[in-house]
C-alpha positions in Angstrom: 89.4 87.8 81.1 86.0 87.7 81.8 83.7 87.1 78.8 81.4 90.4 79.6 83.3 93.3 77.9 83.6 95.8 80.2 83.9 93.6 83.6 87.1 93.7 85.5 89.2 90.5 85.4 89.3 90.1 89.3 85.2 89.5 88.9 85.9 86.1 87.7 89.2 85.1 89.8 87.5 83.2 92.8 86.0 80.7 90.3 88.9 80.2 88.0 91.3 77.1 88.4 95.1 77.8 89.0 96.0 78.6 85.5 93.1 80.7 84.6 93.5 82.7 87.6 97.4 83.3 87.1 96.2 84.9 83.5 93.6 87.3 85.0 96.3 88.3 87.6 98.6 89.0 84.6 95.9 90.7 82.9 95.3 93.1 86.0 98.9 93.8 86.0 99.1 94.6 82.3 96.2 97.2 82.6 97.8 98.7 85.8 101.1 99.0 83.8 99.5 100.9 80.9 100.7 104.5 80.7 96.9 105.6 80.0 95.4 103.9 82.9 98.3 105.1 85.1 97.1 108.8 83.5 93.8 108.5 84.7 94.7 107.5 88.0 96.5 110.4 88.4 93.6 112.5 87.7 91.7 110.5 90.2 94.2 110.8 93.1 94.3 114.6 92.7 90.6 114.3 92.9 91.0 113.1 96.1 92.6 116.1 97.7 95.2 113.9 99.7 97.0 114.5 103.0 99.0 113.0 105.6 97.4 110.9 108.4 94.0 110.4 106.0 92.1 107.0 106.2 91.6 106.1 102.5 89.2 103.2 101.1 90.2 101.7 98.2 86.9 99.9 96.9 87.6 97.1 94.2 91.5 97.0 94.9 92.2 94.0 92.9 95.8 93.2 93.6 96.4 96.6 95.3 98.7 98.3 93.5 96.5 101.5 93.3 96.3 101.2 97.1 99.9 101.1 97.7 100.2 104.1 95.2 97.9 106.0 97.4 99.5 105.1 100.6 102.8 106.6 99.5 101.0 109.8 99.3 99.8 109.7 102.8 103.2 111.1 104.1 103.9 107.8 106.2 101.1 108.3 108.7 97.3 107.2 108.0 96.0 104.2 106.6 94.8 102.7 103.2 92.2 100.3 103.3 92.2 97.7 100.0 88.8 95.9 100.1 87.9 93.5 97.5 85.2 90.8 96.7 87.8 88.7 95.4 89.8 86.3 97.8 92.1 85.3 94.8 92.7 89.0 94.1 93.5 89.7 97.9 95.8 86.9 98.3 97.9 88.2 95.5 97.7 91.5 97.0 98.7 90.3 100.2 101.4 88.5 98.9 102.9 91.9 97.1 102.6 94.1 100.2 105.5 96.3 100.2 105.4 97.3 104.2 103.4 100.4 103.6 100.5 101.8 105.2 97.5 99.7 103.1 95.5 96.9 105.1 93.7 94.3 102.8 89.9 93.6 103.8 87.3 91.3 102.1 84.3 93.0 101.7 81.0 94.2 99.2 81.1 97.4 98.0 77.0 97.2 98.1 77.2 96.3 101.8 80.2 98.0 103.4 81.2 97.0 106.9 82.2 100.5 108.1 80.7 102.6 110.4 79.2 106.3 108.9 81.8 108.8 108.1 84.8 106.3 108.5 87.0 107.6 105.9 88.2 110.7 104.7 88.2 109.5 101.3 87.0 107.0 99.0 87.8 105.2 95.5 86.2 103.2 93.4 87.7 102.4 90.0 86.0 100.2 87.4 84.0 98.3 89.4 80.3 99.8 89.0 79.9 98.9 85.6 79.9 95.3 86.7 77.3 95.4 89.7 73.8 94.8 89.3 73.0 97.7 91.4 75.6 100.2 91.1 73.5 103.0 92.5 73.4 100.9 96.2 77.7 101.0 96.1 77.6 104.9 95.4 75.3 105.0 98.2 77.8 103.1 100.7 80.7 104.9 99.3 78.9 108.1 100.5 77.7 106.8 103.3 81.2 105.4 104.9 83.0 109.2 103.7 83.0 112.1 106.8 81.1 115.0 106.1 83.8 117.1 103.7 85.8 114.2 102.8 86.3 113.1 99.1 84.6 110.4 96.9 85.9 109.4 93.6 84.5 107.0 91.2 86.5 106.0 87.7 84.9 104.1 85.2 84.6 103.1 81.1 82.5 104.5 78.5 82.5 101.4 76.4 80.4 103.0 74.2 82.8 105.7 73.2 85.6 103.1 71.9 86.8 103.8 68.5 89.0 102.5 66.1 90.7 103.5 63.1 93.1 102.2 60.3 91.1 99.0 59.8 88.4 98.4 57.2 85.2 100.5 58.3 82.9 97.7 57.7 84.6 95.4 60.0 85.2 98.3 62.6 81.1 98.4 62.4 80.6 94.9 62.6 82.7 94.2 65.6 81.0 97.2 67.4 78.0 95.9 66.9 78.3 93.0 68.3 80.2 94.3 71.5 77.3 96.6 71.8 74.2 94.3 71.4 75.6 91.2 72.9 73.7 90.3 75.8 74.9 90.6 79.4 77.6 93.0 78.9 76.8 95.1 82.0 76.6 98.9 81.9 78.2 100.3 78.9 77.4 103.7 79.5 78.8 103.8 83.2 81.6 106.1 82.6 79.3 109.0 81.6 76.4 108.4 84.3 79.1 108.7 87.5 78.3 112.5 87.5 74.3 111.7 88.1 74.9 108.7 90.3 76.5 111.6 92.7 74.2 114.0 92.1 71.2 111.9 93.2 73.3 110.5 95.9 72.9 113.8 97.5 76.9 114.7 97.5 78.0 117.9 97.0 80.6 119.7 94.6 80.3 117.2 92.0 82.4 117.4 89.1 83.4 115.2 86.3 86.7 114.9 83.9 86.6 112.6 80.9 90.0 111.2 80.2 90.8 110.1 76.2 93.1 107.3 76.3 95.4 107.1 72.9 96.5 104.0 71.8 98.8 104.3 68.7 99.6 100.8 68.3 97.6 97.5 68.7 99.5 95.8 71.6 99.6 98.8 73.8 95.4 98.8 73.1 95.1 95.5 73.8 95.8 95.7 77.6 92.7 98.0 78.0 90.3 97.2 75.3 89.8 93.2 75.6 88.1 93.0 72.2 91.9 94.1 70.0 93.7 91.0 72.5 94.2 88.0 70.3 95.3 86.1 73.7 91.2 86.5 74.8 89.8 83.0 74.0 87.3 83.1 71.1 84.6 81.6 73.7 84.7 85.3 75.3 82.4 86.3 72.6 84.0 89.7 72.2 84.7 89.1 68.4 81.9 87.4 66.2 83.4 83.9 65.4 83.3 84.2 61.7 85.5 87.4 61.8 87.7 86.4 64.4 90.8 85.6 62.1 89.6 88.6 59.6 89.9 90.9 62.7 93.2 90.0 64.2 95.0 89.8 60.6 93.4 93.5 60.5 94.9 94.2 63.6 98.3 93.2 62.7 98.4 94.8 59.6 97.4 98.1 60.7 100.2 97.7 63.3 102.9 96.7 61.0 102.2 99.9 58.8 101.7 102.2 61.5 98.4 103.7 61.1 96.1 102.1 63.6 94.5 104.1 66.3 92.6 103.4 69.1 90.7 105.6 71.4 88.4 105.1 74.9 87.0 107.7 77.0 87.3 106.9 80.8 85.4 109.2 83.1 86.9 110.5 86.8 84.0 111.7 88.6 84.1 113.2 92.1 82.3 114.8 95.0 82.6 115.9 98.7 80.6 114.3 101.3 
């Protein structure tokens, strides 16, 4: 996974060798399969107001699992465009194509190659936090949505992450490291989504905070990379001097059954 805490694994795929790319794809699969992420997606899908025959854009589609879920809700008519900047992710997505209404496109969410008002609805999940200019992407997503269509943005508020069951001083040290290290991207992106939609001139703007809850370190590690011992030390998510103590404390909390982790993911939506 990328060394940048909030960055989605797909952001590092194209520059990785085959074994690393395979691990990153596996990480994306684990995130998608996590019940808490699936719960977030249900909230996001409901915000799109889907109906048969619509044309949908899934911007930042990764390996395409969410795009295929969207296609299944269109009643056999319409189209879902699964767009991603990573050719490696798109290759994996095409290999997994299930014959549904999904087409796979390479593209840049900050410079979409579609005409104004082309889509009935657009969705963008956990992409904006990794962009240098997220507002340019929001403007593009709004531009390609038809008047009256729906825009849905999903992203994480990494500053909301909390852990219990571990020594407080250890948790504080790891948290401080994560929040003060350089090149962490937009850690607060989730809670800024509503503001960005308002400033983009969209209507009927709303936002829903979805609190993710994990009662064991293994389930949490799929979504919170600083809890994942498989992430290499050189990713810099845990202070090197505390790495052994940190993961020993996680294992101990899991064994005792008193571990808890929470993280807030925001689903913001609006009408074009």
